[in-house]
C-alpha positions as a Markdown table, in Angstrom:
| # | Residue | x | y | z |
|---|---|---|---|---|
| 1 | Met | -16.3 | -127.2 | -14.9 |
| 2 | Lys | -19.6 | -125.3 | -15.4 |
| 3 | Lys | -19.5 | -126.7 | -19.0 |
| 4 | His | -19.5 | -130.3 | -17.6 |
| 5 | Tyr | -22.4 | -129.4 | -15.3 |
| 6 | Tyr | -24.5 | -127.9 | -18.1 |
| 7 | Ile | -23.7 | -130.9 | -20.4 |
| 8 | Leu | -24.6 | -133.4 | -17.7 |
| 9 | Thr | -27.9 | -131.5 | -16.8 |
| 10 | Ala | -28.9 | -131.3 | -20.4 |
| 11 | Phe | -28.1 | -135.0 | -21.0 |
| 12 | Ile | -30.2 | -136.1 | -18.0 |
| 13 | Val | -33.1 | -133.9 | -19.1 |
| 14 | Leu | -32.9 | -135.4 | -22.6 |
| 15 | Ile | -32.9 | -139.0 | -21.2 |
| 16 | Leu | -35.9 | -138.2 | -19.0 |
| 17 | Val | -37.8 | -136.6 | -21.9 |
| 18 | Gly | -37.0 | -139.7 | -24.0 |
| 19 | Tyr | -38.4 | -141.9 | -21.3 |
| 20 | Ala | -41.5 | -139.8 | -20.9 |
| 21 | Tyr | -42.1 | -140.0 | -24.7 |
| 22 | Ser | -41.5 | -143.8 | -24.8 |
| 23 | Ser | -43.9 | -144.5 | -21.9 |
| 24 | Gln | -46.8 | -142.9 | -23.9 |
| 25 | His | -46.6 | -145.6 | -26.7 |
| 26 | Thr | -48.1 | -149.1 | -26.8 |
| 27 | Ile | -46.0 | -152.0 | -25.6 |
| 28 | Asp | -44.8 | -152.9 | -29.1 |
| 29 | Lys | -43.7 | -149.4 | -29.9 |
| 30 | Asn | -42.2 | -149.0 | -26.4 |
| 31 | Val | -39.9 | -152.0 | -26.9 |
| 32 | Ser | -38.4 | -150.5 | -30.0 |
| 33 | Thr | -38.1 | -147.1 | -28.4 |
| 34 | Ile | -36.4 | -148.6 | -25.3 |
| 35 | Thr | -34.0 | -150.5 | -27.5 |
| 36 | Lys | -33.1 | -147.3 | -29.3 |
| 37 | Glu | -32.8 | -145.5 | -25.9 |
| 38 | Ala | -30.5 | -148.2 | -24.5 |
| 39 | Lys | -27.8 | -146.7 | -26.7 |
| 40 | Gln | -28.5 | -143.4 | -24.9 |
| 41 | Ile | -28.3 | -145.1 | -21.6 |
| 42 | Asn | -24.9 | -146.5 | -22.5 |
| 43 | Leu | -23.8 | -143.0 | -23.3 |
| 44 | Phe | -25.1 | -142.1 | -19.8 |
| 45 | Asp | -22.7 | -144.6 | -18.4 |
| 46 | Ser | -19.8 | -142.6 | -19.7 |
| 47 | Asn | -16.7 | -141.1 | -18.2 |
| 48 | Leu | -16.6 | -137.5 | -17.2 |
| 49 | Ser | -13.1 | -136.2 | -16.4 |
| 50 | Asn | -11.5 | -133.2 | -14.7 |
| 51 | Ile | -14.4 | -132.7 | -12.3 |
| 52 | Ser | -13.9 | -130.2 | -9.5 |
| 53 | Leu | -13.1 | -131.6 | -6.0 |
| 54 | Gln | -16.1 | -129.5 | -4.7 |
| 55 | His | -18.5 | -130.4 | -7.6 |
| 56 | Lys | -22.2 | -130.2 | -6.7 |
| 57 | Trp | -24.3 | -132.4 | -9.0 |
| 58 | Thr | -27.9 | -131.3 | -9.8 |
| 59 | Ile | -30.4 | -133.6 | -11.3 |
| 60 | Ser | -33.7 | -132.5 | -12.7 |
| 61 | Phe | -36.7 | -134.8 | -12.9 |
| 62 | Asp | -39.4 | -133.7 | -15.4 |
| 63 | Ala | -42.3 | -135.4 | -13.8 |
| 64 | Gly | -41.1 | -134.7 | -10.3 |
| 65 | Leu | -39.0 | -136.3 | -7.6 |
| 66 | Asn | -40.3 | -139.3 | -5.7 |
| 67 | Lys | -39.6 | -138.1 | -2.2 |
| 68 | Lys | -40.5 | -141.4 | -0.6 |
| 69 | Met | -37.5 | -143.0 | -2.4 |
| 70 | Leu | -35.0 | -140.3 | -1.6 |
| 71 | Asn | -32.3 | -141.6 | 0.7 |
| 72 | Asn | -28.6 | -142.6 | 0.7 |
| 73 | Asn | -29.5 | -145.9 | -0.9 |
| 74 | Ser | -31.3 | -144.3 | -3.9 |
| 75 | Val | -28.6 | -141.8 | -4.7 |
| 76 | Tyr | -25.0 | -142.5 | -3.8 |
| 77 | Ile | -21.4 | -142.3 | -4.9 |
| 78 | Leu | -18.8 | -145.1 | -4.7 |
| 79 | Asp | -15.0 | -144.6 | -4.8 |
| 80 | Lys | -12.8 | -146.9 | -6.9 |
| 81 | Glu | -12.6 | -149.4 | -3.9 |
| 82 | Lys | -16.5 | -149.5 | -4.0 |
| 83 | Asn | -16.7 | -147.7 | -0.7 |
| 84 | Lys | -19.6 | -145.3 | -0.2 |
| 85 | Val | -18.6 | -141.6 | -0.2 |
| 86 | His | -20.4 | -139.5 | 2.4 |
| 87 | Val | -22.3 | -136.9 | 0.3 |
| 88 | Ser | -25.3 | -134.8 | 1.3 |
| 89 | Leu | -28.6 | -134.8 | -0.6 |
| 90 | Glu | -30.5 | -131.5 | -0.9 |
| 91 | Phe | -34.1 | -131.4 | -2.2 |
| 92 | Lys | -34.3 | -128.2 | -4.2 |
| 93 | Asp | -37.9 | -128.1 | -5.3 |
| 94 | His | -40.5 | -130.6 | -6.7 |
| 95 | Asn | -38.2 | -131.7 | -9.4 |
| 96 | Lys | -34.6 | -131.0 | -8.5 |
| 97 | Leu | -32.1 | -132.8 | -6.4 |
| 98 | Ala | -28.6 | -131.6 | -5.5 |
| 99 | Ile | -25.8 | -133.9 | -4.5 |
| 100 | Leu | -23.3 | -132.0 | -2.4 |
| 101 | Pro | -19.6 | -133.2 | -2.3 |
| 102 | Pro | -18.1 | -134.7 | 0.9 |
| 103 | Ser | -17.2 | -132.1 | 3.6 |
| 104 | Gly | -13.5 | -132.2 | 2.6 |
| 105 | Gly | -14.2 | -132.6 | -1.1 |
| 106 | Tyr | -13.4 | -135.5 | -3.4 |
| 107 | Ser | -9.9 | -136.8 | -3.5 |
| 108 | Lys | -7.5 | -135.4 | -6.2 |
| 109 | Asn | -7.1 | -137.5 | -9.3 |
| 110 | Ser | -9.6 | -140.1 | -8.2 |
| 111 | Thr | -12.4 | -142.0 | -9.9 |
| 112 | Tyr | -15.9 | -142.3 | -8.6 |
| 113 | Val | -19.3 | -143.5 | -9.8 |
| 114 | Leu | -22.6 | -141.7 | -9.1 |
| 115 | Tyr | -25.6 | -144.0 | -8.9 |
| 116 | Val | -29.2 | -142.8 | -9.2 |
| 117 | Glu | -32.2 | -145.1 | -8.9 |
| 118 | Arg | -34.8 | -145.1 | -11.6 |
| 119 | Asp | -37.7 | -144.9 | -9.2 |
| 120 | Leu | -36.7 | -141.5 | -8.0 |
| 121 | Asp | -38.4 | -140.2 | -11.2 |
| 122 | Leu | -42.1 | -140.2 | -10.6 |
| 123 | Glu | -42.8 | -141.0 | -14.2 |
| 124 | Asn | -40.7 | -144.1 | -14.2 |
| 125 | Val | -41.5 | -145.7 | -10.9 |
| 126 | Asp | -41.5 | -149.5 | -11.3 |
| 127 | Asn | -41.0 | -149.2 | -15.1 |
| 128 | Leu | -39.2 | -152.5 | -15.7 |
| 129 | Asn | -38.4 | -151.6 | -19.3 |
| 130 | Leu | -35.8 | -149.2 | -17.9 |
| 131 | Pro | -32.6 | -149.9 | -16.0 |
| 132 | Lys | -33.1 | -149.9 | -12.2 |
| 133 | Thr | -30.0 | -147.8 | -11.6 |
| 134 | Tyr | -28.3 | -145.2 | -13.8 |
| 135 | Lys | -24.6 | -144.4 | -13.3 |
| 136 | Ile | -22.2 | -141.7 | -14.1 |
| 137 | Lys | -18.5 | -142.5 | -13.8 |
| 138 | Phe | -16.3 | -139.4 | -13.2 |
| 139 | Ser | -12.8 | -138.6 | -12.3 |
| 140 | Thr | -11.6 | -135.6 | -10.4 |
| 141 | Ser | -9.0 | -132.9 | -11.3 |
| 142 | Glu | -5.7 | -132.2 | -9.6 |
| 143 | Ser | -7.0 | -129.0 | -8.0 |
| 144 | Leu | -10.2 | -127.4 | -6.7 |
């Protein structure tokens, strides 16, 4: 489970570094970079399995977290019936956000999708070349 956490964190950092790099180029270069990164974004929309029922997600933002945008509509989790799952958001420092599991944990053997708005990353606010929302689909394990 820690392995999934570290892989997810590393992947998010790589995506954000790629976005930071692409935003420093001219528009012509940016278009080709974004096209290449779209493949990475598709990887970001992947399935993670065997996630703990008490899993705490941590997202790092290289340029800092846009506190004005932080609410239950900018970071949220939906269950397979598209119902919002009540999770708590915890602002850790200027660039880290923790998403705490529901009070009773996630349901066993269930599928969820974590949504994170692009504008939470200070570097990508209103960057229309990037998707508005990123998502991570995950399924839980049979036990804690």
